[in-house]
N, C-alpha and C positions, 0 to 999 in steps of 0.2 A: 295168867300172869300179866299179858299184855293189856287186857281190858281193865284189870285192877289198877294197873299203873296209869293208865290214861284217865280213868276215873278219879284217882287220886290226884293227879296233876291238875285236871279241870277243876275240882273242888278246891284246891289250893289257891289257883288263880283267881277263882271267883271270890273266894274269902278275902284274899288281899284287896281285890277291887272294891268289894262291899265296905271294908273298913275305911278305906281311903276315901271312898265317895260319901260315906256316912258323915265323915268329919267336915265335909263341905256341903252338906244336904241343904237344899232351899226349903224355906217355909212354903207352906201351902199358899197357893195364889190367894190373894185377898178375896173375901166373899163378893166384892162388888164385881169381880171378873166373872163369877159363875151365876150371878143373880140377874144379869141384864137380858132376860128374856121378855119377849112381847108376843102377844097373840096376833097373828095376822088377821083374824077376824076383826080386831079393833080398827085396823086400818081399812078394811073393807067397809065397815060400818060408817066410817067417817066419810068416805067417798060417796056413799049412797044417799047422803043427807043434802038435799038441795039447799043452795045458799038462801034463797028467798024465804023459804019455808022454815029453815032453821033460825033465820034473822042473825046470822053471824056475818061479820065482815070479811072480806077477803084477807085483810091482814091477819085477823085472828085464825083463819082457817090455815094460812101459809104457816103461821108460827106453830100451830098445833101439828101440821104435818112434819115440820122440820124436827120437832121433838121425836115424832115416830121414826123418822129417819135415823136420828142419832141412837135411839134405843136399839134399832136393828143393826146399826153399825158396830154398837158396842157389843151385841151378842155375837156377831161374826168375828170381831176382834178377840173376844174372850176365849172362843172356841179354837181359833187358830193359834192363839198364844198357848194355851194349855197343850195343844198337840206338839208345837214346836219344843216347848220346854221338856216335855216327856221324851221326845225323840232325841234331843241333845243330851239329856241325862243317860239315856240308854246307850248313846254312842259313846260317850265318855266311860261309861262302865265297861263296855265292850273292848275299847282301847287298853283300859287298865288291866283286864284280864289278860288279853294277848301279851302285853309288856311283862306282866308278872310270870307268865309262863316261859317267855323267852329268857328272863333273867334266872329263874329257876333251872331251866335246862342249861344254860351256861355254867351255872355253879356246879352241877352234878353230872355233866355230860360223860365224864370219864368213868363214872360208876355204873352207867347204864349198859345193860346188855343190847345187842343189835335189836332184838325184838322189841324190847321196852322202848328203845330209842324211836323206833318206827311208829309205835303206838303213840308216843308223845307228840311226834310230828303231825300225826293225823289229827290229834286234838288241836294242835295249833293251826292247821290248814283250816279246819272247821271254824275256829274262832277268827281267823283272818276274814273269812267269808261273812261272818257276823258283822265285822267292823265295816266292811264294804257295804253291806246291806244297810246298816244304820246310817251310814253316810249319805247314801242315796235318799233315804227316807227324810233326812234332815234337810236336804236340798228341796224336796217337794213341799214339805210343810213350810219351809221359809219363804218359798214363792207365794203361797197362800197367805202367810202372815203379812208379807209386804203389801200384798193387795189390800188386806184388811186395814193396814196402817194408813195407806192412802185414801182409802174410803172413809175412815173415821175422821181424818183431817178435813175432808171436804164436808162431811157432815157437821162437823164442829163449826165450820166457817159458815155453812148455810144457816145453822141455828142462830149463830151470833147476828148475821145479817138480817134474819127474820125477827129479832128481838126476843128470841128464846134463850136468854141469858143462862138460866139454870141448866138447860139441856147442853148448851155449848160448853159450860165449865165441867159437866159431868163427862162429856166426851173427852175434853182435854185431860181429865184426870185419869180416865181409863187408858188413854194413849201414853201418858207418863208411866203408869204402873205397868203396862205391857212392855214398854221398851225397857224398863228397870229389870223386870223379871227375865226377859230374854237375855238382856246384856250380862246378867250375873251367871246365868247357866252357860251362856256361850264362852265366858272366860274360862269356866271349868273344862269345856270341851277343848279350848285352845291349849290350856295347860296339858291336858291328856295327850293332844296331838303333839306337842313338843317332846313329852316323854317318848312317844312312838318314835319320832325321828331319831332321838338320841339312841334308842335301843336298836333301831334298824330292824326291828322284829317283822314289819310288814313287808319288806323287800328282801328278806332272806331267800336265797336260791332255793332252799329246801321247801319254802312255802309255795313256790310256784307249782302249778299243776303238772307242768312238764318243762323240761330244760329247752332253751332255744337252740335250734341245730345250727351248726356251723356252716355257712354257705358263702360262695364267692359271689353270686349275683343277688342283688337286693330283690329282684322280682321273683326269685325262687322261695322267698320267705312266706309261709303259709299265712293266710289273712288272719287266722285265729291269733297268732303271735303278734300281730300288728295292732289289734284292738286295745285300747286302754281299758283297765278295770272300771 
């Protein structure tokens, strides 16, 4: 009875989250974000060609090198953008599932048996852990993405200064596209977080692994209770 109840509740919450998220689904990243691949062997071959033998000016070599730099920067940017967009999407979805479970519980708590109520709370505790896990993943990928943004900006500037106008324009376009894609999905995550705050689902006492003990002295509080999630 308990397992069936928990499974039904989880399916219900996931279904609501999928419907809500589907209405705001982002289109696939533009092909340019996924096609910016460059073989490292090309760069190696370029460096191996002596200037005198190839009869190429320093300006031309710098211009070509700056183009390779923007290609590599675009590749890094595209991959970090995809990772961040995916992680933010999963984060928003996990939040919506938790919120829908909380609201469903509030609407039917009086009709649940003690055993079914405990089963539901176990599902919600697991979902809360999913939310926290996805939140931490978003932070890691956002750090990589910000590094990629800075790198691409430098590469675009280097290409412009070297006279590689097309490479500079391509890098700027990739930057604008990446920032627009991340901003759109980040807005979805912010909206989901607002719903989470309103529902108070994440900070419900029943979702904590254990209740904090009542103590008179602050130093007697176990370290485990002082750590933030």
